[in-house]
C-alpha positions in Angstrom: -21.1 -9.9 -1.5 -18.9 -11.2 1.4 -15.9 -9.3 2.8 -13.2 -11.1 4.6 -11.4 -8.4 6.7 -8.0 -8.9 8.4 -7.0 -6.1 10.7 -3.3 -6.2 11.5 -1.1 -4.2 13.9 2.6 -4.4 13.0 5.6 -3.2 14.9 7.6 -0.3 13.5 10.5 -2.7 13.1 8.7 -4.8 10.4 6.3 -2.2 9.0 8.0 -1.6 5.6 9.0 -5.2 5.1 5.6 -6.5 6.1 3.8 -4.0 3.8 6.0 -5.0 0.9 5.4 -8.7 1.6 1.7 -8.1 1.7 1.6 -6.3 -1.7 4.1 -8.4 -3.5 3.6 -11.9 -2.1 0.7 -12.5 0.3 -2.1 -10.7 -1.4 -1.2 -12.1 -4.8 -1.1 -15.6 -3.3 -4.6 -15.1 -1.8 -6.0 -13.8 -5.0 -4.4 -16.7 -7.0 -6.7 -19.1 -5.1 -9.5 -17.8 -7.4 -11.9 -17.5 -4.4 -11.8 -13.7 -4.2 -12.5 -11.2 -6.9 -11.0 -8.0 -5.4 -9.2 -6.6 -2.4 -8.1 -3.4 -0.8 -5.5 -2.7 1.9 -6.0 0.4 4.1 -4.0 2.0 6.9 -6.2 3.0 9.8 -6.0 6.6 10.7 -6.5 8.3 14.1 -4.9 5.3 15.8 -2.1 5.3 18.3 0.8 4.4 16.0 3.5 4.6 18.7 3.9 0.8 18.6 3.4 0.6 14.9 0.6 1.2 12.3 -2.6 -0.8 11.9 -3.9 -2.0 8.6 -7.2 -3.4 7.4 -7.0 -5.7 4.4 -10.3 -6.6 2.8 -10.9 -9.5 0.4 -14.1 -9.5 -1.6 -15.9 -12.7 -2.6 -19.3 -13.7 -3.9 -20.3 -16.5 -1.5 -19.7 -17.8 2.0 -18.8 -21.1 0.5 -15.7 -19.4 -1.0 -14.8 -18.2 2.5 -15.2 -21.6 4.0 -13.1 -23.1 1.2 -10.4 -20.6 1.8 -10.4 -21.4 5.6 -10.1 -25.1 5.0 -7.8 -25.3 2.1 -5.5 -22.2 2.3 -5.7 -20.2 5.6 -3.7 -22.4 7.9 -0.7 -22.6 5.6 -0.8 -18.8 4.9 -1.1 -17.9 8.5 1.8 -20.1 9.4 3.9 -18.5 6.7 3.2 -15.0 8.1 4.2 -16.2 11.6 7.4 -17.9 10.2 8.4 -14.6 8.6 7.4 -12.1 11.3 6.9 -14.1 14.5 5.3 -12.1 17.3 5.9 -8.7 15.7 2.3 -8.5 14.5 -1.2 -9.1 15.8 -4.1 -9.9 13.5 -7.8 -10.4 14.0 -10.3 -11.4 11.4 -14.0 -10.6 10.7 -16.4 -11.7 7.9 -19.0 -9.3 6.8 -21.9 -9.3 4.3 -22.8 -6.3 2.2 -26.5 -5.5 2.8 
């Protein structure tokens, strides 16, 4: 199993709106690609939240091919949409992991 992990730090100003958007729009849109079979979103604990909370969103898929398909066919548009909505009020980094 492959896990696509997106860790995102958001400002306090957008936290509630961003979290609602993730749950109601963004995650459902990613899941609708059919490339992932499950997901989870977690808030990181024991972090300095003075600038805003940090979240880890994990998307689970069966193959690396699904990940590459997502990157080529969907990721640029979805990343741009997040930037259009929230500008520079968040920072995200991505990792890909394999369950061993």
